[in-house]
C-alpha positions as CSV (number, residue, x, y, z in Angstrom):
1,M,-0.1,0.4,0.5
2,S,1.1,3.2,-1.1
3,A,1.9,6.5,1.4
4,D,-1.0,8.0,-0.6
5,E,-3.5,5.5,-0.1
6,R,-2.5,4.8,3.6
7,E,-3.6,8.6,3.9
8,Q,-6.7,8.4,2.4
9,L,-7.8,5.6,4.4
10,A,-7.0,7.4,7.5
11,E,-8.7,10.4,6.1
12,G,-11.9,8.0,5.2
13,T,-11.8,6.4,8.8
14,L,-11.6,9.8,10.4
15,I,-14.1,11.6,8.8
16,S,-16.4,8.2,9.4
17,H,-15.6,8.7,13.3
18,L,-16.8,12.4,13.0
19,V,-20.1,11.4,11.3
20,E,-20.5,8.7,13.4
21,L,-20.2,11.4,16.4
22,R,-22.5,13.8,14.2
23,D,-25.4,11.2,14.6
24,R,-25.0,10.2,18.0
25,L,-24.8,13.3,19.0
26,M,-27.7,14.5,17.1
27,R,-29.5,11.5,18.5
28,A,-29.0,12.5,22.1
29,V,-29.6,16.1,21.6
30,I,-33.5,14.7,20.1
31,C,-34.2,13.0,23.3
32,I,-33.6,15.5,25.5
33,G,-35.5,17.0,23.1
34,I,-38.6,15.0,23.2
35,V,-38.1,14.1,27.1
36,F,-37.7,17.9,27.6
37,L,-41.9,18.7,25.8
38,P,-43.4,17.0,28.3
39,C,-41.3,18.1,31.3
40,A,-41.8,21.9,29.9
41,Y,-45.7,21.4,29.7
42,F,-45.5,20.5,33.6
43,S,-42.7,22.9,34.5
44,N,-44.9,24.4,37.0
45,Q,-45.9,21.3,39.1
46,L,-42.0,19.9,38.7
47,F,-40.8,23.8,40.4
48,T,-43.3,23.2,43.1
49,L,-42.5,19.4,43.6
50,V,-38.4,20.6,43.9
51,A,-40.0,23.5,45.9
52,T,-41.8,21.4,48.3
53,P,-39.1,20.4,50.9
54,L,-38.7,24.5,51.8
55,I,-42.7,25.4,51.2
56,Q,-43.2,22.7,54.1
57,K,-40.4,24.2,56.3
58,M,-41.3,28.2,55.8
59,P,-43.1,30.0,58.6
60,V,-47.0,29.9,58.2
61,G,-47.9,33.5,56.2
62,T,-44.7,33.3,54.1
63,S,-44.0,32.1,50.7
64,M,-41.7,31.9,47.5
65,I,-41.1,35.1,45.7
66,A,-40.4,36.3,42.2
67,T,-38.2,39.4,42.1
68,S,-37.7,39.4,37.9
69,L,-40.6,40.1,35.7
70,V,-39.7,36.8,33.6
71,S,-38.6,34.1,36.9
72,P,-42.3,32.6,37.3
73,F,-42.1,32.0,33.2
74,L,-37.7,31.0,33.2
75,A,-37.5,29.2,36.4
76,P,-39.8,26.6,35.9
77,L,-38.4,26.6,32.8
78,K,-35.1,25.9,33.2
79,L,-35.9,23.3,35.9
80,A,-37.7,21.5,32.9
81,L,-34.8,21.4,30.9
82,F,-32.6,20.0,33.8
83,V,-35.1,17.4,34.3
84,A,-35.2,16.2,31.0
85,L,-31.2,16.1,30.4
86,F,-31.8,13.9,33.8
87,I,-34.1,11.9,32.5
88,S,-32.3,11.4,29.4
89,M,-28.7,10.6,31.1
90,P,-28.5,6.7,30.5
91,Y,-30.2,7.2,26.7
92,V,-27.0,9.8,26.3
93,L,-24.3,7.7,28.1
94,Y,-25.6,4.7,26.0
95,Q,-24.7,6.5,22.7
96,A,-21.2,8.1,24.3
97,W,-20.6,4.2,25.3
98,A,-21.7,3.1,21.5
99,F,-19.3,5.1,19.6
100,V,-16.5,4.4,22.4
101,A,-17.1,0.4,22.8
102,P,-15.7,-0.4,19.1
103,G,-12.1,0.4,20.3
104,L,-12.2,-1.0,23.8
105,Y,-10.4,-4.5,24.0
106,K,-13.1,-7.6,25.4
107,H,-11.9,-7.3,29.3
108,E,-12.1,-3.1,29.1
109,K,-15.7,-3.6,28.1
110,R,-16.0,-6.4,30.8
111,F,-14.8,-4.0,33.1
112,A,-16.3,-0.4,31.9
113,V,-20.0,-1.2,31.6
114,P,-20.8,-1.9,35.1
115,L,-19.0,1.0,36.2
116,V,-20.9,3.1,33.6
117,V,-24.5,1.7,35.6
118,S,-23.2,1.8,38.9
119,S,-22.4,5.8,38.2
120,I,-25.9,6.3,36.4
121,V,-27.3,4.6,39.6
122,L,-25.1,6.2,42.4
123,F,-25.6,10.1,40.8
124,Y,-29.5,9.6,40.8
125,A,-29.1,8.0,44.6
126,G,-27.1,11.1,45.3
127,V,-29.7,13.5,43.7
128,A,-32.3,11.6,46.1
129,F,-30.2,11.6,48.9
130,A,-30.4,15.7,48.8
131,Y,-33.8,15.4,47.5
132,F,-35.2,13.3,50.6
133,V,-33.0,13.5,53.5
134,V,-30.9,16.6,53.2
135,F,-33.0,19.4,52.0
136,P,-35.6,18.5,54.7
137,L,-32.9,18.8,57.5
138,M,-31.2,21.9,56.2
139,F,-34.6,23.7,55.7
140,T,-35.4,23.3,59.1
141,F,-32.2,24.8,60.2
142,F,-32.3,27.8,57.8
143,T,-36.2,28.3,58.4
144,T,-35.8,28.7,62.4
145,S,-32.5,30.6,62.6
146,A,-33.5,33.5,61.7
147,P,-33.4,36.8,64.1
148,A,-36.0,38.5,65.5
149,G,-38.2,40.6,63.2
150,V,-36.5,39.0,59.8
151,Q,-38.7,37.5,57.7
152,M,-38.1,34.6,55.4
153,M,-38.9,35.0,51.8
154,T,-37.1,33.2,49.3
155,D,-36.8,34.4,45.7
156,M,-37.5,31.0,43.4
157,Q,-34.8,31.8,41.0
158,N,-32.4,31.9,43.7
159,Y,-33.7,28.7,45.0
160,L,-33.3,26.9,42.1
161,D,-29.8,27.7,41.4
162,F,-29.1,27.0,44.9
163,V,-30.9,23.1,44.7
164,L,-29.4,22.5,41.5
165,L,-25.8,23.1,42.6
166,L,-26.4,20.7,45.5
167,F,-28.2,18.0,43.3
168,F,-24.8,18.3,41.4
169,A,-22.8,18.3,44.2
170,F,-24.3,15.2,46.0
171,G,-24.5,13.4,42.6
172,I,-20.6,13.9,41.9
173,A,-20.3,12.9,45.7
174,F,-21.6,9.7,45.5
175,E,-19.7,8.5,42.2
176,I,-16.8,8.4,45.1
177,P,-16.7,4.4,44.7
178,V,-16.5,4.3,41.1
179,A,-13.1,6.7,41.0
180,T,-12.0,4.9,44.1
181,V,-12.3,1.2,41.6
182,L,-10.8,3.7,38.8
183,L,-7.6,4.7,40.5
184,A,-6.7,1.5,42.3
185,S,-7.2,-0.2,38.8
186,T,-5.4,1.5,37.0
187,G,-2.7,1.6,39.8
188,M,-2.5,5.1,39.6
189,V,-3.2,4.8,43.9
190,S,-2.9,1.0,45.7
191,V,-5.7,0.0,47.8
192,D,-2.9,-0.1,50.6
193,T,-2.6,3.6,50.1
194,M,-6.3,4.4,50.5
195,G,-6.3,2.5,53.5
196,K,-3.5,3.9,55.4
197,N,-4.4,7.4,54.1
198,R,-8.3,7.6,55.7
199,G,-7.4,10.1,57.8
200,Y,-6.4,12.8,55.5
201,V,-8.9,11.4,53.3
202,L,-11.3,12.0,55.7
203,L,-10.5,15.8,56.4
204,G,-10.4,16.3,52.5
205,I,-14.2,14.7,52.7
206,F,-14.6,17.8,55.0
207,V,-12.7,20.5,53.1
208,V,-14.8,19.5,50.0
209,A,-18.2,19.5,51.8
210,A,-17.3,22.6,53.6
211,F,-17.4,24.3,50.0
212,L,-20.1,22.6,48.2
213,T,-22.7,23.4,50.9
214,P,-23.7,26.4,52.7
215,P,-22.1,27.4,56.0
216,D,-23.4,25.1,58.5
217,A,-22.5,21.8,60.2
218,I,-26.0,20.0,59.5
219,S,-25.2,20.4,55.5
220,Q,-21.7,19.8,55.5
221,T,-21.7,16.6,58.2
222,M,-24.6,15.4,55.8
223,M,-22.0,15.2,52.7
224,A,-19.4,14.3,54.5
225,G,-20.9,11.2,56.2
226,P,-21.8,9.3,53.0
227,M,-19.0,10.8,50.6
228,Y,-16.6,8.8,53.8
229,L,-18.9,6.0,53.5
230,L,-18.9,5.9,50.3
231,Y,-15.2,5.6,50.1
232,E,-14.8,3.0,52.5
233,I,-17.1,1.0,50.2
234,G,-14.7,1.7,47.2
235,I,-12.0,0.1,48.8
236,L,-14.2,-3.2,49.4
237,L,-15.0,-3.4,45.9
238,S,-11.8,-2.3,44.7
239,R,-9.9,-5.2,46.5
240,F,-12.6,-8.0,45.5
241,L,-12.3,-6.7,42.0
242,L,-8.8,-6.6,41.9
243,K,-8.8,-10.4,43.3
244,K,-11.1,-11.6,40.8
245,R,-9.1,-9.8,38.2
246,A,-6.0,-11.5,39.6
247,E,-8.0,-15.3,39.4
248,T,-9.2,-14.7,35.7
249,K,-6.0,-13.5,34.5
250,T,-4.8,-17.0,36.3
251,D,-6.9,-19.0,34.8
252,D,-6.0,-17.2,31.6
253,D,-2.7,-18.0,32.2
254,A,-3.4,-21.8,32.8
255,T,-5.4,-22.0,29.4
């Protein structure tokens, strides 16, 4: 094969990959758009659902407010877009996986599929934990700590930005087992090193939780506690998976 033929083959392969990437991105965007339509129709109900943890804890006679003329329209619509992305995430990640998978080895696929699935489940679990556990406790603290003569009236846009940030923070925080397994499986950090440095990790977790959560001990502890527990779970999973990988390698060598 001549140099020109090799260059044409490489160029054709690159173009075909770019076309496939474009098609899969379009599928992901179309999926998000389709899911967004019903979410936009029920956007006010979705906002009420997200605001319920705060509304239930607000003093009698108070309510949320809109300090901008367009907030009652744009805030629920913004939430609808994030909900559509949240619901569509498994399909979006599947499109990413379908694009990358042909270039992986068989053992890499066996390792990657559980990680992708578990990362999705853990992110959803983090969001659910924030909504059902953290928000009620945190908002109880906030709504009862106002000084005398100060009436709490939260702007709906500020509230939405606040809860979306916490949803994202808790969703990412719950990915710790996946990150731990990846570090151990790639050899970047050994499992023994992770176990020996628990004290430093615990301190770092509290520092990270302090940056990601409001400046109160309740929400900080509610994030740091599960994060450290998930770190320990990640160490156990890393030991188990590395052991299974060693056993599989031994069996393959024997055959």
